[in-house]
C-alpha positions in Angstrom: 88.8 99.0 91.2 92.4 97.8 91.3 95.1 99.9 93.0 97.8 99.1 90.5 96.3 101.0 87.5 95.6 104.0 89.6 99.1 104.0 91.0 100.5 103.8 87.4 98.3 106.6 86.2 99.4 108.8 89.2 103.0 108.2 88.3 102.4 108.9 84.6 100.6 112.2 85.5 103.5 113.3 87.7 106.0 112.4 85.0 104.0 114.3 82.3 103.9 117.4 84.5 107.6 117.1 85.3 108.5 116.9 81.6 106.2 119.8 80.7 107.7 121.9 83.4 111.1 121.3 81.8 109.9 122.5 78.4 109.2 119.1 76.8 106.3 119.0 74.3 104.1 116.0 74.9 103.3 114.3 71.6 101.5 111.2 72.8 100.6 109.3 75.9 100.0 105.6 76.2 100.7 104.9 72.6 100.5 101.3 71.7 101.9 99.1 69.0 101.6 95.3 69.2 102.5 94.3 72.8 104.3 97.5 73.5 102.9 100.6 75.2 104.9 103.8 75.3 103.8 105.8 78.4 104.9 109.2 77.1 106.3 110.3 73.8 107.8 113.8 74.1 109.9 116.2 72.0 112.6 118.6 73.0 115.7 120.1 71.2 115.0 118.1 68.0 114.9 114.8 69.9 112.0 112.4 70.1 112.0 111.0 73.6 110.2 107.7 74.4 109.6 107.6 78.1 108.8 104.6 80.2 107.3 105.5 83.6 107.7 103.0 86.4 105.8 103.6 89.6 106.1 101.6 92.9 105.2 101.9 96.5 108.4 100.4 97.7 111.8 99.2 96.6 112.1 95.9 98.4 112.4 94.1 95.1 114.5 96.8 93.4 114.2 100.3 92.2 111.3 101.0 89.8 113.7 101.6 86.9 115.1 98.1 87.4 111.9 96.7 85.9 112.7 98.0 82.4 114.3 94.8 81.3 115.7 93.9 77.9 112.4 92.5 76.7 110.7 95.8 77.5 113.5 97.7 75.9 113.1 95.8 72.6 109.3 96.3 72.7 109.8 100.0 73.2 112.3 100.2 70.3 109.8 98.4 68.0 107.1 100.8 69.0 109.4 103.7 68.4 110.2 102.5 64.9 106.5 102.2 64.1 105.7 105.6 65.6 108.4 107.3 63.5 107.1 105.5 60.4 103.4 106.2 61.0 103.8 109.8 62.1 106.6 110.6 59.6 108.7 112.1 62.4 112.2 113.1 61.9 114.9 113.6 64.6 117.1 111.8 66.9 115.6 109.2 69.3 116.2 108.8 73.0 114.8 106.4 75.5 114.2 107.7 79.0 112.9 106.2 82.2 111.1 108.1 84.9 110.7 106.3 88.2 108.3 107.4 90.8 108.6 105.9 94.3 105.9 106.5 96.8 106.3 106.1 100.5 103.7 105.2 103.1 102.8 108.8 103.6 102.1 109.4 99.9 105.2 111.4 99.5 107.1 110.5 96.3 110.6 110.7 94.8 110.8 111.1 91.0 113.9 110.2 89.2 114.4 111.1 85.5 117.0 108.9 83.8 117.8 110.5 80.5 119.1 108.3 77.6 118.6 105.3 79.9 119.2 102.6 77.3 119.8 101.9 73.7 118.0 98.7 72.7 120.3 96.1 71.3 119.5 93.5 68.7 120.2 90.5 70.9 
């Protein structure tokens, strides 16, 4: 079995626990629309939060959050629009990133970047 999917799942589970501990309601996980997958869709204080979780074992090529590029942001925005339509959800929308960085000893650092981006039309 590949290590990458296991690592991603570990990061997503840590992120989900982190959000729950902060009082977020988890609405959906790994929700897909077209080519986009939203790792965690949460709700808190009348805001729907679409959360991208990036997990890495090193930052030699950049921090995990650096890998949420414009293309990924547009995909997430499209998925968010579809989710709101299909689920008939009302509320403000926010896009967060949670980065999880593991070291060689399996310790990790979790960084929650709230309102990390607002997808542009370009």
